[in-house]
C-alpha positions as CSV (number, residue, x, y, z in Angstrom):
1,M,-62.4,-165.0,157.4
2,A,-63.6,-161.4,157.2
3,V,-61.9,-158.5,159.0
4,D,-63.7,-156.3,161.5
5,R,-60.8,-154.4,162.9
6,P,-57.5,-153.0,161.5
7,W,-54.6,-155.4,161.1
8,I,-52.1,-155.0,164.0
9,P,-48.7,-156.8,163.7
10,K,-47.5,-158.7,166.7
11,R,-43.9,-157.6,166.1
12,V,-42.5,-154.6,164.3
13,L,-38.8,-154.8,163.3
14,V,-37.2,-151.4,162.9
15,T,-33.8,-150.6,161.4
16,P,-31.7,-147.8,162.7
17,S,-31.8,-145.9,159.3
18,A,-35.6,-146.0,159.3
19,L,-35.7,-144.2,162.6
20,G,-33.7,-141.4,161.0
21,F,-36.8,-140.4,158.9
22,A,-39.7,-138.7,160.7
23,H,-42.1,-140.7,158.6
24,G,-40.5,-144.0,159.8
25,A,-40.4,-142.8,163.5
26,A,-44.2,-142.0,163.2
27,M,-44.9,-145.5,162.0
28,V,-43.2,-147.0,165.0
29,E,-45.1,-144.7,167.3
30,R,-48.4,-145.8,165.8
31,A,-47.5,-149.4,166.0
32,A,-46.4,-149.2,169.6
33,A,-49.6,-147.3,170.5
34,A,-51.6,-150.1,168.9
35,G,-49.9,-152.7,171.0
36,A,-47.3,-154.2,168.7
37,E,-44.0,-155.3,170.1
38,I,-41.2,-153.0,168.8
39,V,-37.9,-154.7,168.0
40,R,-35.1,-152.2,167.3
41,L,-32.5,-154.0,165.2
42,P,-28.8,-153.2,165.8
43,A,-28.1,-152.8,162.1
44,D,-30.0,-152.1,158.8
45,R,-29.9,-155.7,157.8
46,L,-33.2,-157.5,158.6
47,A,-32.5,-160.4,161.0
48,G,-34.6,-162.8,163.0
49,L,-37.3,-163.1,160.3
50,P,-40.0,-165.7,161.2
51,D,-40.0,-169.1,159.5
52,T,-43.7,-169.9,159.5
53,Y,-46.4,-168.3,157.4
54,R,-48.5,-167.4,160.5
55,D,-45.6,-165.6,162.2
56,A,-44.5,-163.8,159.0
57,K,-48.1,-162.5,158.3
58,S,-48.1,-160.9,161.8
59,T,-44.7,-159.2,161.3
60,M,-44.0,-155.8,159.9
61,A,-40.6,-154.3,159.2
62,V,-40.0,-150.5,159.0
63,V,-37.0,-150.1,156.6
64,V,-35.5,-147.7,154.2
65,A,-36.1,-148.4,150.5
66,S,-32.7,-148.7,148.7
67,P,-32.1,-146.6,145.5
68,S,-33.1,-149.5,143.3
69,R,-36.3,-150.1,145.3
70,R,-37.4,-146.5,145.1
71,R,-36.7,-146.2,141.3
72,P,-40.1,-146.2,139.5
73,Q,-40.7,-148.7,136.8
74,P,-43.2,-148.9,133.9
75,I,-46.2,-151.0,134.8
76,P,-48.4,-151.8,131.8
77,P,-51.3,-152.0,131.3
78,S,-52.2,-150.3,134.5
79,A,-50.1,-147.1,134.6
80,D,-47.1,-145.3,133.3
81,W,-45.0,-145.8,136.4
82,R,-45.0,-148.0,139.5
83,F,-43.6,-146.8,142.8
84,D,-43.7,-148.7,146.1
85,L,-44.8,-147.6,149.6
86,A,-44.4,-151.0,151.0
87,E,-44.1,-154.7,150.1
88,G,-46.4,-157.3,151.5
89,C,-50.1,-157.4,152.4
90,P,-52.1,-158.2,155.6
91,A,-54.8,-160.1,153.8
92,H,-54.8,-163.9,153.3
93,C,-55.9,-164.3,149.7
94,Q,-55.4,-167.9,148.5
95,Y,-54.6,-166.7,145.0
96,C,-52.2,-164.0,146.2
97,Y,-50.3,-162.3,143.3
98,L,-47.3,-161.6,145.5
99,A,-46.6,-165.3,146.1
100,G,-44.6,-165.5,142.9
101,S,-43.2,-162.0,142.9
102,L,-41.7,-161.4,146.4
103,T,-39.0,-163.6,148.0
104,G,-38.6,-164.6,151.6
105,P,-41.2,-164.8,154.3
106,P,-44.4,-162.9,153.6
107,I,-43.8,-160.1,156.1
108,I,-44.8,-156.5,155.4
109,R,-41.9,-154.1,154.7
110,A,-43.0,-150.5,155.0
111,Y,-40.7,-147.8,153.7
112,A,-39.7,-145.0,156.0
113,N,-38.0,-142.7,153.4
114,L,-41.2,-141.5,151.7
115,P,-39.8,-138.1,150.9
116,E,-37.0,-139.7,148.9
117,I,-39.5,-142.0,147.1
118,L,-41.7,-139.1,146.1
119,A,-38.7,-137.1,144.9
120,E,-38.1,-139.7,142.3
121,L,-41.4,-139.0,140.6
122,T,-41.0,-135.4,139.4
123,P,-38.6,-136.1,136.5
124,L,-41.0,-138.7,135.2
125,V,-44.0,-136.4,134.7
126,G,-44.9,-136.5,131.0
127,Q,-42.5,-139.3,130.3
128,G,-44.8,-142.3,130.4
129,T,-46.0,-144.5,127.6
130,I,-49.0,-146.2,129.0
131,T,-51.5,-143.4,129.6
132,S,-49.8,-140.1,129.0
133,R,-49.2,-141.0,125.3
134,S,-52.4,-143.0,124.8
135,P,-55.2,-141.2,122.9
136,A,-57.7,-143.2,124.9
137,R,-56.3,-142.5,128.3
138,A,-54.4,-139.2,127.8
139,A,-56.8,-137.3,130.1
140,E,-55.4,-139.3,133.0
141,G,-52.1,-137.7,132.4
142,T,-48.9,-139.3,133.8
143,T,-50.1,-142.1,136.0
144,F,-48.3,-143.5,139.1
145,E,-49.4,-146.8,140.6
146,C,-48.6,-147.4,144.3
147,S,-50.3,-150.7,145.0
148,C,-48.4,-153.3,143.0
149,Y,-46.7,-154.9,145.9
150,T,-49.0,-154.0,148.8
151,D,-52.5,-153.0,149.7
152,P,-51.7,-149.5,151.0
153,L,-55.1,-148.9,152.6
154,G,-54.8,-152.2,154.6
155,I,-51.8,-150.8,156.5
156,E,-52.6,-147.0,156.3
157,H,-53.5,-146.8,160.0
158,L,-49.9,-147.7,160.8
159,T,-47.9,-146.1,157.9
160,G,-49.8,-142.9,157.0
161,S,-48.1,-143.3,153.6
162,L,-51.2,-143.3,151.4
163,S,-52.6,-140.1,152.9
164,A,-49.3,-138.4,152.5
165,C,-49.2,-139.5,148.8
166,I,-52.8,-138.4,148.1
167,S,-52.0,-135.0,149.6
168,H,-48.8,-134.7,147.7
169,F,-50.4,-135.4,144.4
170,G,-53.4,-133.2,145.2
171,T,-51.2,-130.2,146.0
172,W,-48.4,-130.8,143.5
173,Q,-47.7,-127.6,141.7
174,L,-47.6,-128.5,138.0
175,P,-48.6,-126.7,134.8
176,A,-52.2,-127.3,133.8
177,E,-51.1,-129.0,130.6
178,T,-49.3,-131.7,132.6
179,P,-51.9,-133.6,134.5
180,V,-50.9,-136.4,136.9
181,Q,-52.8,-139.2,138.6
182,L,-52.1,-141.4,141.6
183,R,-53.7,-144.8,141.4
184,F,-54.1,-147.5,144.0
185,T,-56.2,-150.7,144.3
186,T,-57.5,-152.0,147.7
187,K,-59.6,-154.7,149.2
188,F,-60.0,-152.8,152.4
189,D,-62.7,-150.3,153.5
190,A,-61.2,-148.0,156.1
191,V,-61.5,-144.9,153.9
192,E,-62.6,-142.4,156.5
193,P,-59.1,-140.8,156.9
194,L,-58.9,-140.2,153.1
195,L,-62.3,-138.5,152.6
196,G,-61.3,-135.0,153.6
197,L,-57.8,-135.0,152.0
198,P,-57.0,-132.3,149.4
199,H,-57.0,-134.9,146.6
200,H,-58.3,-132.4,143.9
201,G,-59.3,-135.3,141.7
202,R,-55.7,-136.5,141.2
203,T,-56.1,-139.9,142.9
204,R,-58.1,-142.7,141.5
205,V,-59.1,-145.4,144.0
206,R,-60.1,-148.8,142.6
207,F,-61.7,-151.4,144.7
208,S,-60.8,-155.0,144.1
209,L,-64.0,-157.0,143.8
210,N,-65.0,-160.5,143.0
211,S,-68.0,-162.8,142.7
212,R,-69.6,-164.0,145.9
213,S,-68.2,-167.5,145.3
214,G,-64.7,-166.1,144.7
215,E,-64.9,-164.1,147.9
216,R,-64.2,-167.2,149.9
217,Y,-60.6,-167.1,148.7
218,E,-60.1,-163.6,150.2
219,G,-59.4,-164.2,153.9
220,G,-58.6,-161.3,156.1
221,A,-60.3,-158.8,153.8
222,P,-63.6,-157.0,154.4
223,R,-66.7,-158.4,152.8
224,M,-67.8,-157.2,149.4
225,T,-70.7,-155.2,150.9
226,R,-68.3,-153.2,153.0
227,R,-66.0,-152.5,150.0
228,L,-68.9,-151.3,148.0
229,A,-69.9,-148.9,150.8
230,A,-66.4,-147.6,150.8
231,L,-66.5,-147.2,147.0
232,R,-69.6,-145.0,147.4
233,A,-68.0,-143.0,150.2
234,M,-65.0,-142.2,148.0
235,A,-67.2,-141.3,145.1
236,E,-69.2,-138.9,147.3
237,A,-65.9,-137.4,148.4
238,G,-65.1,-136.5,144.8
239,Y,-62.5,-139.1,144.1
240,P,-62.3,-140.7,140.6
241,I,-63.1,-144.3,141.2
242,G,-62.7,-147.7,139.6
243,L,-63.3,-151.4,139.8
244,T,-60.6,-154.0,139.7
245,I,-62.4,-157.2,139.1
246,A,-59.8,-159.8,139.9
247,P,-59.0,-162.5,139.6
248,I,-61.8,-163.6,137.3
249,L,-62.4,-167.2,138.1
250,P,-64.3,-169.8,136.0
251,L,-66.2,-171.1,139.0
252,I,-69.6,-172.9,138.9
253,G,-72.3,-170.4,137.9
254,W,-69.8,-167.7,137.0
255,R,-72.1,-166.0,134.5
256,G,-74.7,-165.2,137.0
257,E,-72.2,-164.5,139.7
258,Y,-70.4,-161.7,137.9
259,D,-73.6,-160.2,136.6
260,R,-74.8,-160.1,140.3
261,L,-71.6,-158.4,141.3
262,L,-72.0,-155.7,138.7
263,A,-75.7,-155.3,139.8
264,D,-74.4,-154.8,143.4
265,V,-72.0,-152.1,142.2
266,A,-74.8,-150.3,140.4
267,E,-76.9,-150.4,143.5
268,A,-74.1,-149.2,145.7
269,L,-73.5,-146.2,143.4
270,D,-77.2,-145.4,142.8
271,G,-77.9,-141.7,143.2
272,V,-74.2,-140.7,143.3
273,A,-72.8,-138.5,140.6
274,V,-70.0,-140.6,139.2
275,P,-68.6,-138.9,136.1
276,D,-65.6,-141.1,135.9
277,L,-65.8,-144.8,136.6
278,T,-63.1,-147.2,135.2
279,V,-63.0,-151.0,135.1
280,E,-60.0,-153.3,134.9
281,L,-60.7,-156.9,134.2
282,I,-58.0,-159.4,135.2
283,T,-58.4,-163.2,134.8
284,H,-56.8,-165.7,137.1
285,R,-53.3,-166.9,136.2
286,F,-50.5,-168.6,138.2
287,T,-46.9,-169.7,137.7
288,D,-45.2,-172.9,138.8
289,K,-43.5,-170.9,141.5
290,S,-46.6,-169.1,142.8
291,K,-48.5,-172.4,142.9
292,S,-45.8,-174.0,144.9
293,V,-45.8,-171.1,147.4
294,L,-49.6,-170.9,147.6
295,V,-50.1,-174.6,148.2
296,G,-47.6,-174.3,151.0
297,W,-49.4,-171.4,152.5
298,Y,-52.9,-172.8,152.0
299,P,-52.6,-176.6,151.9
300,G,-56.4,-177.1,152.0
301,T,-57.2,-174.7,149.2
302,D,-59.6,-175.7,146.4
303,L,-58.5,-172.8,144.2
304,P,-58.5,-174.1,140.6
305,L,-54.8,-174.7,140.0
306,D,-54.9,-177.6,137.6
307,E,-52.4,-177.1,134.8
308,A,-54.3,-179.5,132.6
309,A,-57.2,-177.0,132.5
310,R,-54.9,-174.1,131.5
311,T,-52.8,-172.9,128.7
312,R,-49.1,-172.1,129.3
313,K,-48.1,-168.7,128.1
314,V,-44.5,-167.5,127.8
315,T,-44.0,-163.9,129.0
316,K,-41.7,-161.3,127.4
317,F,-39.2,-162.2,130.2
318,G,-39.1,-165.8,129.1
319,T,-41.0,-167.1,132.1
320,G,-44.2,-169.2,131.9
321,K,-47.6,-168.7,133.4
322,W,-50.8,-170.8,133.3
323,V,-53.7,-168.8,131.9
324,L,-57.3,-169.7,130.9
325,P,-57.6,-171.4,127.5
326,R,-58.4,-169.0,124.7
327,A,-61.9,-170.2,124.1
328,E,-62.8,-169.9,127.7
329,M,-61.2,-166.5,128.0
330,T,-63.1,-165.3,125.0
331,A,-66.4,-166.5,126.4
332,M,-65.8,-165.0,129.8
333,R,-64.8,-161.7,128.2
334,G,-67.9,-161.5,126.1
335,V,-70.3,-162.3,128.9
336,I,-68.7,-159.9,131.5
337,T,-68.3,-157.0,129.1
338,E,-71.9,-157.4,128.0
339,A,-73.0,-157.4,131.6
340,L,-70.9,-154.3,132.2
341,A,-72.6,-152.5,129.3
342,H,-76.0,-153.4,130.8
343,R,-75.4,-152.8,134.5
344,L,-72.8,-149.9,134.3
345,P,-73.3,-148.3,130.9
346,R,-71.1,-145.3,131.7
347,A,-68.2,-147.3,132.9
348,H,-65.0,-147.2,130.9
349,V,-63.2,-150.5,130.5
350,L,-59.4,-149.9,130.5
351,Y,-58.3,-153.4,129.7
352,W,-58.9,-157.1,129.9
353,T,-56.0,-159.4,130.6
C-alpha cells in the first residue's frame, strides 16, 4: 500500500494544556482545516483511546511533553542526543521498530510545547560522546536526532515541528568552533516545504530505503522511487544527506536486491554535487515483545520472524533480541559494503549494526 496523499487522522484529541502553546493551537487548526474531527478533552489525561489498530492508526493526540519526555537522551550509534517531537508514525511497516518500544495503542502523540523542548538542547552543545568526541565524526559537531520515535516528515503537514527545528538549528547563534547538526530519518517524500528553509547545512536528512522485495513490508509509505526523488531534491537544496538502509533482510536474492538499490541511489544522485553522503546500515532484529505486537497488528505477515533462524543477543539493559546469526551477518556486511564501495565510492559508512 503506497501513499499518494498526506496522512490525515480521523480524530485529533487535544488536551487543554496543549492549546496553551501557540505551536499546539496551530496543529489543531491545520488538522481541522484538513477535515479531522477535533476532540477537546476536559483534562490533560488522554482518555477514550481507541482499542483497535485501525482506529489507533487514524488518531492523533496533541499533548504537552512532560519534563521527563522532553529531556534529551544519548542515542548511540546514531547521534549524541535524542529529543522527540512526537511519538508514533502514520506508516504501516510490518517490521515497525516502535512496536516493542512504545506502550498502548499506536496513536500519534504530537508535542505542543516545542519551545520548551528546544530549550533543553542548549546546555548539551559540546557535551555528547557519540559524534562530538569521535575523531571520525567530529566534523558533525554535537548531533541531535529527532526521529527515534516518529517519522517527523510524515506528519509535518500537520505539526510544522520539523520545519521549526530546521530553522532553529540553521539560525542558532553559536561560536564557529561549536558546530551542531540536526538529524532525522524519513520514509516520506513531501520535502517541498523544507527546501527553502534557512538550514545552513546544519540538518542532515537520511532517507530510509530498502530492497524492492523488502518494500512490500512498508505499507503507507511512498514508493522507493519517490523517496529517491526527494533525496535528490534535498541534496540540490544544499542539505547534507544520508541513507538509512533498514532493516536489512535476508530475503531471497538479497545480494542482487541491495546492489540494485544502491545502483538506483547512484542514478538518482547523478549530476548532483553531493560532498557529504553518509550511510547507516541496520540489520533486522526483533524482541519477543515486538514480535507479539507485530503479529497482532499484521496477522498475515510473512516477515521472517522465526527464532530458530536467529541468534539471541542480550542487550546492556538485560533484555533479549533476536538478531541474524554471526556468519550470515558477516556475509551480508561484506557484500553490501563492497556494493557501496562500487556504486557510491564517496559515501561514508557511519556504522553497521
